N, C-alpha and C positions, 0 to 999 in steps of 0.2 A: 434454608442455608443461611448461616451467617457468615457475612463477606469480612475480609481482613479489615483493619482501622486503616485509614487512609492516612500515608505520612507527607504528601506534598500539600504543604501550606497553600492556601489561595492567594492568587495573584503574583506566585513566584516562578511558574514554568519558563514563560517567554523570556523575563529578564536574566533568567539563568541559563537558558540556551544561546542569549547573545554573547553572555560574558564567557560561557565556556567555549564557544566557538572562537573568540577572540584568542583564548589561551591556548586551545588545540592548533589553531593555525601557527600562533609563537612558537609552540614546541615541534611542529611539523608532524603531530599525530594526525591533524586531519590533511587530507590530501585530496581538494576539490577537482572534480574534473571539467577541464574547460571544455565550452561546446560554441559549437555554431547552431544558429536556430532558425529554421525556415518554417514559413505556414505552407500547409497543404489542404486545399478546402476538397472534402468529399464528403457527400451525403448530408448537406447541411451544417456540418463541423469544421470548424477551422483547426485543424489538426496541427499540433506543434511538433515539430521534427527535429531534433537535437543530434547532432553528430560530434564525435569527439575531436576537439582543438587540440588538447595536451593535458596535460597534471601539472597543477601549482605544487612546488615542493616535490617536484618528480623522481621516486625513489630511484636506485640503481635498479637495472635490469628493465624487465618490461612492464607495461602498465597492467593494472591487477584486471583479469577477466575472469570469469567463472569457467572452469573447466571439469567436464562431469569425470574425466581421469583422473583428476589430481588427488591425492590422499586427503582424506577427509581430517578439518582442523575447525575447532570450535572456537571463534573469535570471541565468544560472550562466557566462556568459562576456562581462565578468567578474562576479563574484558579490560581494555586499556584503561589506567585510571585516568588519564588525560581527555578520554572520550567520554565521562561519566558526566550526567547531566543531574540527575536526582534521584532519589528514592520514592516510588509510587505508594506502594504498600509493601507488606510482608511476602508478597508473592512477586511482584513486578517492578523493574527500574526502567529509567529513560537514560539511552546511549545517543551520543551523536552517530549518524551514519559515517563511518570513516572516508568513503568514497563518493562523495553527495555529485549529484549534477545539479540538483537545485539546492540553493542555500538553505540553512537550518534544518536541514532532513535530519528527524529523528527517528529512532526505533523503540519500541516498548516491549522488552525483553523478559521473558519468565527467567527469574532466579536460579533455579532448579531446572534441568533439562527436560523439554519437553519437545516430541517430534513436531515437524511442522505440520505434517500430514493429521495433526489430532485435531478433532472439533474443537472450536473455542468455546471458552466456559466462562459462567458468571465473572470469574475472577479476571479474564481477560478484558471482557466488557466494562468493569469495573475501572480496571487502568486505564482503558480506552477513553472512558466517560470524563474520568477526572482530567485527563489530560484534552480533550477535546475542549472541555467547557473553559479552559484557561489559553487556547491556542486555537485561533481561527485557521483551521487547516482542510487537508483532505486525508482522511484517514485510509489504510488500505492493507490488505492481507492477501498473500499468493500463497495458495494452498497446496504446498508439494513444488518440485522441480518443474513439474509437467504445467505449473501456472507461473513459472518464471522466478521461484524462489531460488535464491543465490545460497542460503545457508539452512541446514537441517533443522537448527534450535529455533522454535517457536517465537517468531517475533513479529509484531504489529509495526506499521510504520506510519509516520505523518510528515507531511509537505506543507508549508505554509501557503496561503492560498493569498492573491492569485497565482496559477501556476506559470503566468508569464504572458506576454504580448496583449493586444486590445482585445476586447469582447469580452465573453463570460469570464469568470473566474476560474471555472470549470469547463474545458470547449466543449463537453458534451452536453452539457446543461439544457441548450436549447431543444435537443431530443428527449431529454427527460422530462420538460414542460410540456411537453405534447401528450403526456402519459394521463389517463384520466385523474381525476383527483380524488377517488375514492381513498379511504383511509388503509385496506388492506391490499395485499401485494398486487401488482398489475404489470402489466408490458408497457414500454415504449415506442410507440409504432414503427418510429426511425430505424430502430435497432433489429435488423435481420438475423436474429441468431437467439437461442435460447437465452432466455435472462429472466429475472424478477426484479422487481424495484417497487419501493414502498416510501412514501413522504413521511418525515419525522417531525415532530412537534418539539421544536429548539427549547422550549421550557424543562424538558428533561434533564437536561444536563446541568442544571444546577442543583441536582440531587442525585450525586452519582451511583448510588446504591438504587434508587428508583430506575436511572438510566439504563442501568445492569440489566434489569429484570427486562425493561421494556425492549433493548436491543436484543438482547437473548431470544426473547419471544419471537421478533420480526426474524431474526437470523435462521429460528427453525422454521418459519412458515416459507421464507425465501428458499432455503434448501428442498424443502418438500415440494415447492413449486417448480423444482428445477431438476427433482430427482438427484441431489445430493445426498446421499443416505448416510448411515451410521453403522460401522461394524468394529466387534471389540477384537482389540489386538493387544497382547500382553497386559490386558487390564486396564487399557483406555480406549474410550472411543476414538475410533479413526474416521476419517470421509471415505466413501466409498468412489469418488470421482474429485479429480483436481477441479479446483475451482478460483475465481477471485472475487473478494468482496472490497467492496468501495463504500464510503460514505463521508458525508459532512454533517453539518448539526441539521439538514434539512430535509437530507434523504438518504437512504442506503440502496445499494445496487450488487447483486450476485451474479456472477456469469460462470457456468460449469465450462470447464475445458476440455479439447479433445487432443490438445499438443502443446508444446512450447514454442515451436518455431513456425514462423511463417515466410517462406523465401529464405530460409537461413536466418532469420531475423529473430531473436527472443521477443516475445512479448510478455509483460507482464501485466499488473493490475493498472497500472499508468495508462497503458495504450488505450485501455475503456473508459479513461478520463478524457481521452482524447492528445495523449502526449507519449510520443514514441522516442525510443533512443535508439542510435545506431553507432556501428564504428566507424564508418568511413562516409565521405561524401556521395562516394559511387553506390552506398546502400541508400543514402537520401534519393536518390534517382531511381533507386528500384522502387521505394515506397511510393513516389509520384506515379512512376509507371504503373504499379498494380492498383495502387488506391489504397489509403490506409483503412476504410471500411473494407474493403474485401480482405485485406490481410486478418482483421480482427475475425472474420467469418471463417477463415483458413483455420484458425486454432480454437473455435468453439464448435458446440454441438448444434448440429441445424438451424 
């Protein structure tokens, strides 16, 4: 398969993200969510739990939240020009996340509409690899609303590392380090729910097309290991089970999902990185009482 030509020049992504963030803040197109942060230790992980403190440049009306009853609207067709960062290829572009909890949070969006439940493609992994080579970050994908996706248009996401606080750049990494050092997919002993994990060779990211092939192969292997199959819908391969995918330059983790909510709190892929987002201080106490790891088990398969 011939992949599209990469349009993003080497070494330009991060400075462009910083520059466009300043611009989007000045125009109030970017509306960061201010949070209070608390560390809750559970199962060998220092979970970062953030609760809403307010919105910078808060718009009139209520703060933006996802409602399953709200009428569907696609914020990527068309996208806000003030949130545009860069073209990646003929199939993908990079946008700022309009309501970021973490600074410099970006989205890798397909130019044409594709459903979020569609399986990731070589073009998706090519765009991801191009961006990951230029940005030290945690990439993630929420496979459908039951995996925490807030928009139905296919988009991957990257947040810069470290995620915050002291300790590992990704809080869950101490448990991943305990996994066997084999090349193929395996399990991390401290994660008491169905998942599959694989280590990556960081050198692959220097060649986006090579990285795309490698990541796509591992993606299929991780799905096979966790029972996330493929089914044809309207001519496109879709997932059979909602899931979260997380990756850095060093590793890749896939977790199939049983549902979105744990004790009424939405959990997306960042929860499996060790970072949870809640709306109120009362929910922070709820997380502390139940335990973050127990909440992750509630939304996953066995």
